[in-house]
N, C-alpha and C positions, 0 to 999 in steps of 0.2 A: 416454533419461535426461534430467532437467530438474532445474534447481536452485531450490531453493523455501527461501528463508529460511537460506541456505546449506547447506542440508540435500540430498543427491541422491537424487531419488525416480525410481525405476523405474515404468514405466507399461505394463503388461500390455495391449496393444491387437492386435485382429485386423485383419486386411487391409482390412475394409471402413471402418474409422475412421482407419486409421493416417495416410493424408495429412491429414485433417483436424486430428489431435492434433499433426502434426509444423508443421502452417502456424499453430496457435495458440500453440503454445509455441515458436517461432522463436527468439525473443529469449532463452529460458531452457535451451535444449539444451546439453547437456554430453556429455563423453566421459569417464565415470569410472564406478565399480563403485556400483551403487544401495546407499545405507543402509536403504531401506526401500521396499517395493513396493506398488503401488496398482493394482487391478486396474479394466478399463474397465469401467464397468457396460453391461447389454445393450442394443443399437441400440434408441433411442426418440428422440423430439424433444428432450428434454430431457438426452439421455446427456452430451454435452460440458459443459454447466454442471455437471452433477453430477459428472463428472470433475473439474472444476477445484476445487470446493468441497473434493472429498476429497483431493486433492494437498495444499490449504492445509491443512486439518485434518490430516493426517499430519505434515506440516513442522512445525506447531505443536506438536503433541504430541511431536515429537523435539528442538525447542529449548526445551521448557519447563524453566524453572530457569536459563538460560543467556542469555537475550534478554529484554528487556521487549518483548513482541509487543502492537501496539495495533491495533484495527480502524480501520485507516485509510489514506488514500491517501498516496504518498510522491513528493515531486520534487526534483530536485538541480540546481543551478546547474553546466552542463558545465564551465565556467572554473573557478569558485573549490572546487567539491563541496560547497557550503554545502546544506544540505537543508531542506525543510520537510515538515513530516507534517500532513495535514487530518483530523482526527479528528471522527468522527461515527455515528449509528447508520444503518441502511439509510433511503436516501430523503433523506439529508442533502445530496447533491450529491456524494459523493466521485469515483465514476467519471466523472462529467461534467467534472469540475474535473480530473482527470487525464487527460483526452483534450483538453480546451481548453488548459490550461497545458503540457501535456507535447509540445506543438508547438516550443516552446522551451526548456523545462526537460526534463532527464533523467527518464525514466519509472522509477521504483522500484516501484511498484504501486499498483494502485486499491483495495485490500482489507486486505492485512494487511503490516504493518511492523513489521521488527524491530529492535531499537537494543541494540547490547551497552554493558557499563558504562563503557566509554570515550567513548560518544556517537557509536560508528560505526553507520550504517545499512546494515543487509544487505538487499540488494534482493530481491524476489519480482516478478519481470518475467513474471507470469501474463498470459493474455489477458483482454481487457477485455470484461465484459459489457455486451452494446449492444442495446437495443431496435431492430429495421429494420424500416422502413416501418410501425412501430405495431403490431407483431405479437409475440406470445410463444411460445415461450420467447426468452428474449434471446440473441442470437448471441455466440459467443465469437471475439474478434477480435485478433489478434496487435498488438501495438505497431509492429510493421513494416508490417503492412497499414495502419493508422490514420496512419502517417508520424510518430510519437512519437520524440522525440530520446533518444539513447543516455545512459543514465546515466553520472557520472564512475566511476572506478574504486575511489574510496575517499571516499564521500559523509559527511559528518558532520551531525550535527544542529544546526541553527540556529535553528528556530524551530517551535513547535507550534501549531495553529490549532483551536479548537473551532468547527466549522460550525454555523450556525443559518440554515438558508434559510427566513427567516419573512415576506420579502416588503417587509423594509423600505426606503421611498424613497431613503434615502441609507446607503449601504453603510459600513460602519466597523469598526475594530478597537478594541476594549478591553483593556486589558492584565489580566491575571489574575495575581495573587501565587501564587508558588511553593506556599504553604500552602493556598490556594484551589485551586489545580489538581489537585493531589495527588488527592483524593478524586473529582473530577470526571472525571479520565483513568481512574482505577480503573475505572469501569464500563464502559470501553471496552478493558479489558486482559485477555488470555488468560493464565491460570495464574500470575497475580501472586502466590499465594500458595506458589509452588514456587520462587521465587527466595529466596536467602538475604538474609535482612533486607530485605524489598522495599521499604517505604518510603525507607529509608536509599540503596537501589540508584537507586530513580527518583528520590530528591531529588538526588542526586549527577549523575545525567545531566542532570538539568533546570539545574544551576548553569551561570549564565551563557546559558541559552536563553531567549528570547523565549516567552511563552505569551499568546495572546490569545483572546477570543472573537471571531468575525466574524459580524456579522448582515448577510443580503445578499438580494438577489431573484433575480439574474441571474449565471450564471455568470462573464459578462465583468466583472462587479463586484470579483471575487477578483483578477484579474490585477494591478492597481496594489497593491493590500493585500499581496499575495504579493511583489511585486517591491521594496516599500519593506522588508520584513523581512528580504529575503535581502542588501541593499545593506549596503557598508562603513559602519562608525560609529566 
């Protein structure tokens, strides 16, 4: 059993894939009764990647209406619990940023982040999808294998960053007003309409939360930007 967005997901797995599944999901393993069960697909090169997607989708469907769920990476300061969510479409650098920044910030997810109405971030410590030796399909590597920091017990949202990996020479942050942020973030939200008064809920979560556009070229450029957002003010 694994915990995904606070949902206990059972994985029906055969002996051939069981060791790889346990290794990849090591950070999310729990001892509890499953709320939903996901069968492992037939063994093929992309089976573990497909499984990761199916666990994520099952958890998202289960939490529809109770969490604001973003297509995003999430990281949290292990000492303060302040969390930053990096939002963007596929190819915007979420997984790469989670790997790089997750060596000092606690890893929450590289793909899906859930936030409750009080601003608490619910982890989804799934394996990270990583291109190894330039070949596909991507390998599913656990945050433990990658040496990523453990997230604090009760992370709370401090900042949301919309990623734009556009090759800009001078990386920087541009503040986004809350009214402007709502439609931008809606594009990256799952089951928004299932929330009761969705815009009211999201606006409430964003009260006191920094929202910025980040234009950058290399993942290393994000480190000082994220550090600045998580600092005391």
